[in-house]
N, C-alpha and C positions, 0 to 999 in steps of 0.2 A: 300108726305105731301101736303095737299091742304089747301088753305086759303079760307075763305068764309066770306061774309058779308062786310060791309063798315068799314072804319077806325074808331075805337072808339074815342070819343072825350076826350080831356084832361080836368082835373078838374080845372086847372088854379087858384088854391087856395086851401083852406081847408087843407087836410093832405099834399098837395104839399109844403106848407110852412115849414112843419116839415122836409120833405125830403131835401128841399133847405138848411135849417139850418144845417142839417147833412153833406151835401156836402161841405158847407162852412167850417165847423169845420175840415173835413178831409183834405182840402187844407192847413189850418193853421198848422196842426200837421205834416202831411207828408212832404210837400214841405218846411215848416219852418225848419224841421230837416235837410233836404238836404242843404238848404242855410246856416245853422248854423254849418255845418261840419267843417268849418275853425277853430272854437273854439277848437274842438278836435284835429286838426292837431298840434297845438302848444303843447298841452299836450302830444301827442304821440311822438313828436320830442324830448322832454325832457326825457320822460320815456324810449324810445327805443334807444336813443342816435343816431338818424339818422337826415339827412337833410330834407329840405322842398321838395326836388325832390322825395325822397322815399315816404314820407307821401302823397305827391300830387297825387300819384296813387289811393289813396282812393277816391279822388274827381272824377278822371277819371272813376273809376268803377261805382260810383253812377250815373254819368252823362250818361254813356253808357248802363249799364245793366238795369237801371230803364226804359228808353224808349223802350229797346228791350222787356222787360217784358210787357210794355204797349201795344206793338204790339200783343203779345200773348193774352193779356186780350181782345183786340179788336176782336179777333177771338172766344174767349171763351164766351164773354158776350152775343152775339146774340144766342148762343146755350144753355147756362145754365142759363142765367139771371144775372142781376146786383148784386143781394144780395149774392148768393153763391160765385161768383168770388171775390167780395170785402171782404167777410168773410175770405176766404182762404188767401188772401193777407194780411189782418190785423193780423191774427194769425201767419203767417210766419214772418212778421216784428217784432212782439213782441218777439218771440223766438230768432230771429237772434240778435236783439239789446241786449237782456238780456245776451245771451251767449257771445257776444263780450266783455262784462265787465270782463270775466275770461281769456282774451287773455294774453299769456305770450310771444308771438313772433309777429313780425309785419305781418308775412304771415298769422297768424290767423285772424288779422284784415282784410287783403285783402279778404280772403275766406268768412268770415262772412259778410263783406260789400257787397259782391256779392249777398248773400242770402237776405240781407236786401233790396237791390235795387230791386230784383225780387219781393219780397213781396210788396214793395211800389208801383211798377208798376201795380200789380194786384189789389191793393186796390184803386189806384188813378183813373184809367181809367173809371171804372163803376160809380164812384161817380160823374163824370161829365155828362156822357151820360144819366144817370137815370133821370136827371132834365128834359130832353126833353119828357119823358113819362108822366110827370105831368103838363107841361106847353106848351101852343101853342100860344095863343094871347099875353101872357106876357113873351114869351121865351127870348126876348132880355134883359129884366130887370133881369130875373132869371139867365141867363147866366152871366151877369155882377156881380151879387151878389156871385155866385159860384166861379168865377175866382178871385174875390177880396180877397178870403181867402189866396192866395199866397202872396199878398202884406202884409196882416196882419201877416202872418207867418214870413216874413222877419223882421218885427218890433218887434214881441213878442218873438220868440223862441231863437234867438242868445243871447240876454242879459240873458234870463232865463237859458240857458245852461251854460253860463259863470258863473252865480251865483252858479249853482249846482256844477260845477267843482271846484270853489273856496271853497265851503263848504264841499263837500263830495269826492273830487278827481274825476278823470275821470271815475273810475270804478263805484263808487256810482252814478255818474251822469247818466251813461248809464243804470243802473238798474232802476233808477227813470224814465228815458225816455221810457224804455220798459213798465213800468207800465202805463205811460201816453198813450202809444199806444193802450191800452185797449179801449180807447175812440173810436178809429177807428172801432173796432168790434161792439160797441154799435151803431155807425152811420150806419154800414153796415146792421144791423138788421132792421133799419128803412126803408131800400130800399125795401119796400113791392112791389111785382110784381103786375102790373095792367093789365086789359084787353088790354090796348093799347100796353104795352110791349110784351105781348104774341102774339098779332096780328103781330107786326113787327118781332118777332122772327120767326114766320111762313113764313113771306114774305122773310126774309133773308135766311132761309133754302131753299126755292124754288129758290131764285136767285143763291145761291151757286150750287145747283143741276143742274140748267140749264147751268151755266157757266162751270161746270165740263164736262157735256155732249158735249157742243160745243167745248171744248178743244180737244176732241178726233175725232170729225167729220172731215172726209177728210184727216186724217193724219195716215194712216195705218202703217207707218214706225216708229212712235213714240215709243220709248222703254218704258218699265215699269217704269224705274227710272225717266225719264223725265216727264211721265204722273203724277207720284206722286209729283214731284216738282211743276208742274202746279197746281195740286189740292191743295197743301199746300199754294201756293201763293194766290189762290182764297179764301182759308179758313181764312188766316190772313188779307186779304184785299189788298195785294200788287197789285192784278190785277186791282184795281181801278185806279192806276196811268196811265196805258196805255189804259184802257177802256174808261176813261173820261179825255180827254186831258186837260181840264181846271183845273181839280183837280190835274193832274200831274204838271201843272205850279204852283199851290198853294203849293204843296209839296216841289218843288224846292225853292220857295220863302221862305217858313217857315224854311227850312234848313239853308238858308243864314241868316235869322233873328236870329236863334240859334247861328250861328257863331259869330255874333256881340254882342248878349245879355249877355250870362252867363259869358264870359271872361271879359266883361266890368265891370260887378258887382264884380267879383273876384279881379280884378286888380285895381279897382277904389281907394281903400284905400291905396294900395301900391304905386300907382302913386302919390297920395297926399303927402305921407310921404317922399318918396325918391326923387321925382322930384320937387314938390312944397314946400318941407320942412315944411309941416303942422304937428303939434304935433299929436302923435298917438291917444290921447284921442279925439281930434277934428276930426281926420280922421274917427274914428269909427262912429261919427254922420252922416258923409256923406253917409255911407251905409244905415243907418236908414232913411235918407232922400230919398234914392232911393226906399226904402220900402214904405214910405208915398206916394210918387208920384205914385208908382205902384198900391197901394191900391185905390187911387182916379181914376186912369186911367182904371183899371179893373172893378171897380164898376160903373164908370160914363159912359162907352161906351154904356152900355145897355140902359140907359136913353136917350142918344143922338139918338140912332137908333130908339128906341120906339117912341120918339117924332118927328121922321122924320126930325130932324135938319140936318142930314147927312146920306148918304147911307152907307151900310156895306163895300163895296169895296173902296169907297172914303175915309172912315175912316182908313182903312188898309193902303192905299197909303200915306195919309197925315201923319199918325203916324210914318211910316217907315222913311220918309224923315226928319221929325223933330228929331227923335231919331238919325239919321245919323249926322245931324247938331250938336247935343249935343256932339257926339263923336269927331267930327272935332274940336270943340271949347275947348274940355277938355285939350289938350296939351298947349293951349294958356292961360289957367287959372292958375294964380299963387297965388291968394289970396283965403282965405277961403270962402268969400261971393260968388265969381264967381264960385268956385267949387260947392258950395251949390246949385246955380241956375242950373248948369249943371246936378247935381244929381237929383234934383226935376224934371226937364224937361225930362231927360232920363228915369227916373222911370215912369213918367206920360204917355209918348207916347209909350215907349217900352211895358209897361204893357197893354195898350189899343190894340196894334198890336197883341200881343200874345193871348189876350183874344178873339179878334174878329175873329181869324182864324177859329174856329169851326163854326161861323156864315157864313163865306165864303164857307166852305165845304157844308153847308146846301143849298147853292145856286146852287152848281155844281153837286150834287149827289141826287139820289132817297132816300127817307126817310129811307128805310130799310138798307141802306149801311152806315149810319152815325156812328154807333157804331164802325164798322171796320175802317172807315176812320180816326177816332180820334186816334186809335192805330198807324196807318201809320204816322200821323202827329207827334205824340210823338216820333216815331223812327227817322224820318228824322231830327227833331229838335235836338234830342240827338246826331246824327252824326255831325250836325253843331256845337254843343257845344264842342264835343271832338276836332274837327279840329280847332275851334276857340281858344280854350285854348292852344293847342300846338303852334299854329301860333303866338299868342300874347306873349307867354312865350319865344319862339325862337327869335322873333324880339327884345324883351327886352334884352336877353342874348347877341345878336349880337351888338346892338347899345348902350347898357348901360342905356337906358331910355325907357319911354313908349310912346314916340311920334308916332312912326310908328305903334305901337300896337293899339292905339286908332284910328288912321287913317284907319287901315285895318278893324277894327270893324265898323267904319262909312261906309266904302265901302260895307261891307256886308249888312247893312241895306239899303243903297242906291240901290243896285242890287235887294234886296228883293222887295222893292216897285216898282222898274222899271218893274219887271216881271209882277206884277199884273196890273200896268198901261198899259203895252203893251197888256195884255189880254183884258182889258176893251176897248182899241182902236180897236182891231181886231173884238171883238164882236159887238161893235157899228157900225163898217163899214159893217159887214155882215148883221146886222139888217136893216141898211139904204138901202143896195142893195135890200134886200127882200121887204122892204116897197115900194121902187121905182118900183120894178117889179110888185107888186100887184096894184099899182096906174096906171100903164100903161095899164093894162088889162081892157076892158070895159065889165061889166056884161051884159049878155043877148045877146051878139053879137056872137052867136055860129057859124053862117055861116062864118063870117069873120075869126074867130079863126081857123076853119077847113081849110079855104082856105090858111091861113098862114102856117099851118102845112104841107099842101100838097106842097106848094112852097118851104118849108124849110127855110123860112125867119123869123121864130119866133125868137125873140131876148131874151125874158125872160119868165121864167115859174118857179113857186115855188111849192114845195110840202113839207109836213111835215111827218117825220117818227121817231118814238121813240125818241122824244126830239131833233131831228136834222132837221134844215132847209136846203133844197137842192135847190140851185138856178141854173138854166140853163141859162147862159149868153153867147150869141153868140156861142151856141153849147158846151160850157165848163161847167162841173158840179162843182159848188162851194158849200162847206158845211160850215155851221156855227152853233154853238150850241145855242139853245134857252135857255135863262136864266130861270132856274126852279123857280117857286114861292117858297117863304120862307117856309121851313118845320120846324118841331118841335122836331126832335129827334137828 
């Protein structure tokens, strides 16, 4: 498969605004449902006569299988396009949620929640990456608007689902939710393929083909099974982690952010009720406050970057550190007002961090790899969510309060930001060394350079290969990645 011609331009408006609106609505419905699953947990506990531990497995299933499906979607989207993948995910979600309403045993809920999570992952991932095919100059703003749908979903869907459960019981509520999921199918139909998307689909196919060929070169003893595993990793995008070290650091950082984020949202209300003795009705407003802060953070980060008030990586680091401080201060907060401030600040900065992650990936990767990279980020974030939820729950069981739980969440955010800060410092040092090396060389003095080379006293020389700067410093080869210009997919 060969690619030809230059990169098609993005419309940066027009029908792109329709697509952006569809992406926003998808986030509201899909992730709003995931965040509102706690409403159904209470209903299932009463109906099936089980404890919170048994019902809590549904949350674990949604938190793990959804990101895993997102990884698969990251491999399917560059091959089949955003529209068909999102359509399949939407239809799967509708069927799974509707059938869940007929469950007579808890294991039925487990099985159907797995199918629901798979469908949501397939519907969610393309709805984010498709925005980059319509926007380039305004990609920062568009990215912020798309991700802000998550915050809006946290605000809107939980009270709506609670109302439906009170009015129609949990079975009727799920049937209505299944009908509402039809909106995701309509949104997917709006993801019209563009010349820009087809262009990057071709480039992605060429990249996967080249990567598969390179995996077999010079390795005659590789077995058939291991070759298939390598090819599968390349198809899903897992190879990006070791092929691009800076993206690998971002993946680790994003996993740690997931460790601190989801569990903090889940246990925020419980901590307010059991530790701070806040009334349940007031505690429910704290979760909504997190949603309000998240909505502002996810929507506002694009305007900050577009206005060049702060850089992409700087915003990621600052947001992580402030979110960590919010977690550290949570156990010290006993009054409703102080907890409300913690909720707003946590939602604001954690929302900005999670939303800006895709912008960071655009700095570290070639354009044609962005679709696959987002699937990888969703997966590692999901792994962090699972471990974070188990860890915070375990610490609460051991200590009898949520103090250590929120401290561990804060440590997760602190480590997440520290990794990207370390990456920034390493990259800045490499760039400075390269700049100094270029400044020491005198243009036009070829004879002097040749004499130096013959004497073996050359101290610095630079060259550039495939996005990597190579510096020869006193005979040692040092490599540092060049920061890619901001891309749009």
